[in-house]
C-alpha positions, 0 to 999 in steps of 0.5 A: 456642497462647495466646489471642492466636495463636488469635484472630489465626488465626480473624481471618485465616480470616475474612478469607480466607473474606470475601475468597474470597466477594468475588471469587467475586462478580466478574463473569467477563470475557470478551475482546471486540473493539472496533469502530473508530470510523466511517471519515471518509475520512482512515483511513490504512493505512501498511506499516511496513517494519521493519528488516531485523532483523525483516523477517519481522515486518512490519506494517500500521498503522492510523492517524488521519490527523486526529490520528495516533493509532495505531488498530491494526495487523494482521501483514504477515508477510514482504514482504507487499503489501497492498490495500483493497477497493473497497467499503472493507469488507476489507483484502487481505493477501498475504504470506509466513510461515515455520514457524521464523520467519525459515526452514522451511516457506514458506507464501504466503497471501492474508488477508482482514481486516475494515476495521471490526474488523481481525480476519481473516475468511478466506484463500486459500492460495497456490502460494508463488511470490508475490513478495517484494520492497518493497511496491508497490500493483501487486503486488495488485490488485483486478479491475473489479466486483471479481470477482477479486484478481490476485497478483504472482508471481516465482521470479524468472519472472514470472506472475499468480495469479487468485483468485476472490473469491466462492469465495476460490479460486485459479483459475489462474496466467497466465505473463507472462515478462518483464513484471511490475506489474498494471494490471487493466482498469477496465472488463473483470474478466477482464483485465489488463495488465502493463509489459514489459522492453522498453518495451511493455505486455501485455494478457491476457484470461481467463475465469471459470475463470481460463484465458487466453482472449487476450494482446496485446502493445502497441507500445513505451511507454517507453524502458527503458534512456534513461527507464524509468517508476516501476512504481507507477501512479495511476488517473485514471479509466479511465487510469493515469499513470506518472511517468519517472525524468527526470520525464515523464508517460505516461497509458495506458489499460489498459481495451481489448484493448492498451494505448495512451497520451497523448502523454508530456509534462514538467512540470520547465521549463528552470531545473529541468532544469538543476539536475538536478531529478527524481521520487524515492522509492517511492510517489512521486506521487499524484492528485486528481480532485477538483482534477485535480492531480498531487502528485510528491516531487522532489529536485535534483541527480538523477543515475543511481540518485537515483530511490528518493531521498526528496523534498526538495520536493512538486511540485503538478502540473496534469494538463491545463495540464501545469504546476507550480501549488505547490511546498512543502518535504518532510522526505524524502516517500517514499510519497504518497497523497491523500484522496477529499474534495472540498477533499482532503488529501495525506498523506505518509509520510517516512523518514529513513536508513530507519529511522524513519517520520512522516507529514505531512499537507497541504492539498492545494490550497494545500500548506500543511502541516497537521500533522506526527507525531512523528518516529518513529511508524512503524519505517520507512515504506511504502506508504499508502492512505487510505480 
């Protein structure tokens, strides 16, 4: 080996030693989880209904409603349903997983996520009967006083699982044959109602062990053949507002021992009826207690079977006057939700051909559009919560 070669080898050795020394002095990195910034009441939680090709891997997107930035996401498994706790500290996510991705052993579970970090905190394993369907807010419901969590089951026989939120244990499963959807009493923790196929509502009471203690059926509240109700009612104090396929408003009180309703009314005038304006979409209406207004996604030329058509317009309806107070164009709103501000914001999840989803933000008083996200912010678009 000549002198030049020896020098080069020595230099390489020194450089390698120096580099190793330098790297050794770098601090060891540790993975951490950043907390989300404090919620200002415009944080959106949206179930992103992915295309059928990978529906077993749906997500809950967490989005800043003010600038449409994606803040994070949670797994929503296969056809999961989710809800936000009354204290806004927990995301309840009832979903299903399969051991081989899209097949194999099925595990149904409720997962409890921290809303500040989006970390899972605990879980409850379910019986395997959870209803796997499009996500509706009435399939996973927190009881009065946040004492229980109620989960909709379908095998296809319907029943409701009762979870004690203190222990995270399943207390019981209460059969509700012929009835679907969960409407918890606003006053009694151990009480829920469900709508039945004959137009009545079934109200069930249960004790602290989950054992059923009483059930009572109401008179018919709606005509399931001539004018069915959209299943996702929205809260108005102790009462729940429903809208029918033809645009009739039913306000039902589920707080007592038997469901009772006010006289139904409509907000669709003669000219609009002649043009066959009808409500359409999935979570297609919202209510703001701040201004007493109902917001409904509407489409013209409605007919039998058009009740899932995304909105062409958003109509603002005064619940006291039973009158439309404003109308605005919509780019396919399929889900609506309103913020809890004194001067509220209306958010809509818009879909096109069920493959792309965007979000539009309105001034809820004037229906002026304040902003729209990029057209493909979501893969699809599902139920929206504003917290």
